[in-house]
N, C-alpha and C positions, 0 to 999 in steps of 0.2 A: 376605378381600377380594382382588380381583385388582388388578394394578398399574395397569391402565388406569383403573379406577374411582378408585383413590387419586389418580392424576394429575389426573383430571377434577374430583374433589372439592377438591383443593388449589387448582386454578384458580378454582373457585367461591369458596373462602375468600379467596383473594387479591383477587378482584374485589369481594367484600363489604367487605373491609378498605379497599380503595381508595375505594369509594363512601361508607363511613362516616367515614374518617379522612384520605383523601388519600394514604395510604401503603399500597402493595401488597406490601411486603416479607414474607418468610416469617415473620419475628419478629412483625410486626403481625398477620398472618393467624393465628398461634398465639394471640395475645392475644385476637383477636376470637372464636376458637373457644372459649377459656376463658370469655370474657364471655357468649357466647351459651348455652353449656351451663349455666353457673351461673344465668343469668337465667331459663332455662327451668325448672330445678330449683326455684329460689326461687318462681316463680309456681305451679308445679304441686304442690310439696311444701314449703311454707314451714316446717313444723316441722323437716324434715330440715336445711334450711340454718340455721335458728336453732340447732339442736343442734351442727352442724358449726362454726358461728361461735364457740360457747361452748367447744368442745373444742380448737379450733385458732385462738386469737386472733391469732397472728402471720400465719397464712395469710389470715385475714379482713382484716387490714390490707393485705396484698398484693393481695387481690381488690378492695378499695376503691380502691387505687392504680390498678389496671388499669381499673376502671370510670371513675374520674375522668380518666385519660389519654384514653380513648376518647371520653368526653363532651366534654372540652376540644378535642380535635382535630376532632370532628364540629361543634362550635359554631364553631370558627375557619373550617372549610370552608364552613359555611352563611353566615358573615358576609362572605365574599369577594364582591366585586362581580361581578355577572354580565357577561360580555362582550357 
């Protein structure tokens, strides 16, 4: 991949993170990337994620924590009064 594409894609991730959570930091963009990839795999290959969860229970807990964090931040963003 070329560096221009990587920069542009990182900007897309940061904007997605901002719209989902209100936080556009690189750390939150990384969490959103993990969340999105796992969510896609879970929907398209549920047996794979079931197997992965069984083999990696500690990582499954971390994934759950990331999902809950993104969900909670998104809910808080939605609950803010509109100007």
